[in-house]
FILO-396299 format. One record per residue (C-alpha): residue in one letter; x, y, z. Coordinates in steps of 0.02 Angstrom, whole numbers, plus 50000, padded with zeros to 5 digits. Example, Ala and Ser with C-alpha at 12.3 -4.5 7.8 and 13.67 -1.06 7.14 Angstrom:
2
A506154977550390 S506844994750357 
This chain:
416
M550295864554724 Y548975857854584 L550355848254519 F550595839154678 M548535837654709 L548515831354539 V549825818554558 C548965812254731 S547305810754660 V547795800954521 T548705788954642 L547195788554757 F546055783754624 T547255770954522 G547415764154702 C545635761554712 S545505753554546 D546705740254590 D545625735754746 D544155733054660 D545015722154545 T545615709654671 E544395694354671 F543685688754842 V543615670454873 Q542295661054969 V542995647055072 T542115632255066 D541515624555230 I542695607955265 S541905602455431 G541375585955449 D542045568955520 Y543435561255394 Q543645540955414 G545285537055336 R546875527355351 L548355533455456 V550185529355472 V551325534455607 S553115537155583 I554485539755720 N556115546455633 G555505539455480 S555165521555523 A553345517755475 A552115509155607 E550765498155539 P549185508255453 V547605512055558 S545895516955543 Q545575532755607 L544155545955626 I544855562955626 S543525578755639 I543605594755568 V542285609855645 K542125627355625 S542935641455752 G541445653555742 E540485658555594 Q541905659055472 N542315644055338 S544025649055346 Q544435646355551 V544275626755586 L544915615655744 L545585599555684 S545395585655819 L546225568155822 R545675557755965 D546545544456073 F548285548255962 S549685536056025 F551345530055955 A552505517356015 G551015507956096 Q550815521656209 L549305532456214 V549505550756216 G547915559956203 D546955569756092 I547755581955963 E546855599255935 V547495612455817 P546705628255765 C547095629855573 T546695642955439 V545845636955282 V546255646355110 E545515639354944 K546125640154760 D545555630754615 G544205620654703 V545585614554824 Q545465617855008 E547135620455092 F547285622155287 S548785623755395 G548935626455594 Q550295626455722 K550025622955908 D551165618556072 L550295603856161 S550315597456312 F549345581556370 T548685572256548 T548925555256508 E550375546056595 F551475545356443 G550885560056369 A551115570956530 A553205562556525 L553395568956343 G553185588356406 T552735601156278 L552545595156088 P552665608755949 T551295602255837 S550965606255654 V549705604055516 N549555603755346 G548135596255221 T547095598555078 V545255594455050 E544725588854873 G542895586754864 K542715571954981 S544445566454988 I545635572355133 N547515572555155 I548465577555314 K550195577355373 I550525579955561 G552075583355626 V552535582155818 T554325585455899 V554745575456037 T556135582256112 T556345573856273 L556595557056168 K557505566056035 Q556265558655913 T555085566455765 V553465558755751 D552625560755600 V550845556355561 V549955554455367 F548125552355363 D547095548455191 G545215546155207 E543445552755137 R542175564355220 L540645553955317 A538975558655250 E537885568655369 G537305555355521 E538465541355458 S539445531955580 G541205528055533 N541575508155484 T543145502655569 K544605500055436 T545935488055472 Y547595489155336 Y548775474155301 D550105483355188 F551325468555216 E552845479955248 T553475473955427 W554025454455419 V554515444655588 A555295428555592 G554265412255590 V555465399755636 E557345405355666 G558405389855607 Q560195385355653 K560555390055470 P560135405255376 E559225395555246 M558045387255372 T557435402955432 F555735409255380 Y554775424955391 E552985430755386 P551975447455384 T551585454055565 G550105446555630 W549875432455490 S550275412555485 S550755404555331 S551055384955274 N552815389555285 T552985379355452 G552425365055355 A553795368555221 H554935370255357 F554685352255397 L554945346555218 K556395357155188 G557145347355346 M556935330855256 K557545337855097 Y555735336255016 A555865357654968 D557105367154903 R556055383654953 Y554685392455074 V553145392555020 V552715413155070 T554215424955054 Q554335443755064 S554485451954891 D555005470054854 D553755467754684 A552645477954766 Y550995487354701 S551615500954830 G552775502954970 T554345492754984 S553525474554992 A552245462354962 V551915445454994 K552265429454863 I551425414254899 Q551985398654787 S551445381154766 I552965369454764 D553555351554710 T553935341854857 K554225325954770 G553125313954829 G553505300154979 N552845287355081 M553665287155247 G552335275555305 F551305284355427 V551575299455333 K551355303555155 I552315317955078 P551225326354940 K551865328154748 V551035347654766 T551165357754917 S550275374754891 G550575390154974 S549405399155104 L549515414455204 F548065418155336 L547555425855500 G547585413255618 S548865401355689 F549945384855606 V550035369655743 T550985354955642 D549855339855631 I550935327255537 T549665314255506 N548325326155454 T549325341055390 L547465349955343 N547365350655525 S548825359155543 T547985376955497 K547085385055631 F546125396055536 G545325413455634 I545715426455763 P544425432455874 F543325445055805 S541895456155881 Q541285465555738 K540215463555573 P541445462855404 V540725473355257 S542035470555125 L543725466855079 K544965476554972 G546525472054886 W547835469954752 Y548425454554662 K549185445754530 Y549465429454486 T550685416154365 P550015397954352 G551235383954356 E551535374654197 E551155356654240 Y549655353554344 Y549415337754470 I547945328654525 V547555315654643 N546465303354584 Q545995293854740 E545135299154888 P545385301055040 Y546595313554945 K547865314955103 D548045296555102 H548705296654929 C549285314554912 N550995307154855 E550185295954687 A549765313654591 V549795312554414 V549865326154286 D548185331254216 N548665342754050 S546635346054034 K546825358054187 T547565375754224 D548055381154411 E546975394554491 F547205405054657 A545905407554778 I545825423854902 S544395419155038 A543855430055202 V542685419255320 L541805423555483 Y541095409555589 E540305405355768 T541435400155915 E540725395156095 D542495399756174 Y544125404556120 A545075389356168 E546915391356233 D547535375756129 L546545383055968 S545255367955966 D543955376255924 C544625384355769 L544115377355606 T545325367255476 G545755363155317 V544865347455335 D543145343455252 G541545342255344 E541005349055506 D542785355555566 G543175364055382 I543275380955355 Y542145381755200 T540995366855260 S540685368055427 S538765374055485 R539635387655606 V540105397755456 A539235415055457 A539855424355313 I541045420555189 A541815430755036 Q542865422854898 L543865427954735 T544555414554636 G545485415254444 G546915413954344 K548185421254255 Q548405441054297 E550215449054233 S549925464954321 W549325470154484 K547315470654490 E546185477154622 F544835466554693 T543275473354807 L542465455154911 N540835458554988 F540025444455099 D538795431855080 W537785428255234 K537275411755293 K536815417555463 E536015432755530 Y537545441955645 D537185444055818 A538215455755921 N538035444056072 K538935427856001 K540735424555991 Y541605425255813 R543315421355744 F543815428955572 T545165422655445 I545755430055271 I546595415055177 C547635417955002 S548045402254922 S549245399054781 S548295384654717 K546275384554748 D546145366354767 G547665364954873 D546545355355008 K546475341254893 F548365340954855 W548025347954674 G549045361254594 A550565366954482 P552255369054564 G552635385754497 S550985393854529 T551335411354609 L549915422154694 M550605440354748 V549595450854863 D549705468454928 N548785481755023 F547155473155095 E545915484555188 L544595475955287 T543125487555330 A541765482755485 E540455487955567 
């Protein structure tokens, strides 16, 4: 009996000692608003990234219990509703991990038709940075919807800026020719000078397009390859064929004007925010022989370009916000590549501009452009906005080097 009591007492005190050695970890409060980049994938097929605000609030007094909210969630172009999932937070080595699961139902027309959606949340917070994975099972459509979110916590009282992401992963046909080699493609939402190159290819003055998809990407599976090409130079009387045609990718439309090719680039899309910055990645290889046109107007002598060995080609990446009275259906209100009052760089209508130019850059390099304001932003006015990437910065003069190649990827536009 005494032996039994001794064994029990040793066991009891040993157990108490083990409990005393257990380390209690205080969970850091992760509640707040997080602004970032959200990508929705349906059965593994990813859509274009969008800017998103996700909120985390404490459930009661404990930091370890929170509610994650994603407002106005949509996929396949349809509004589903608000995702709200309770999560438990644990902390290890300064990193907060959270997870939760809930069967969600929605009141929107599309959301209600989907029925009950089992939804899981897993994420981490480290410092200001947050990474979240949300999985939604849509049984009625036999689909799995995966959501990936990367962002940063906003400071208290800070309102979230809108971010637009261009990852150049999705491409669509610009002009579909009768022959495969006469079909060109462009990133979704963008235009290019491929339409002009298409015209020159048809006349045997060009052997390639100036904007193409490349698998040499900074991240993901594709980037944009923009080239200046040799278009031989020719005189068709009313139309001059340039010796060098610069590649350009831009937000806007290309409407062919064979008598003045610089008027074909209708720069700008309707824009109702104040741009703050443009970030992205690029690399650049200049061509070997640089051509210039010595006589003005350059468009009338573009076929007479000569080599200038003292010059080396450079690229240009620009972003421009400009005023407009109205959004004309025929795009007549758009600024173009011409000089003077209708030019994208010379018009008095330009409100803000940001630009990067440079030469050889062999590896991917990040850039950040801030805007130089010519006029104060007025929320009551109408604006158009464009981003322009050119493989030869003086391509509007028909100057450049055939073979000059600008690669761009992963643009991020911030606006307020």
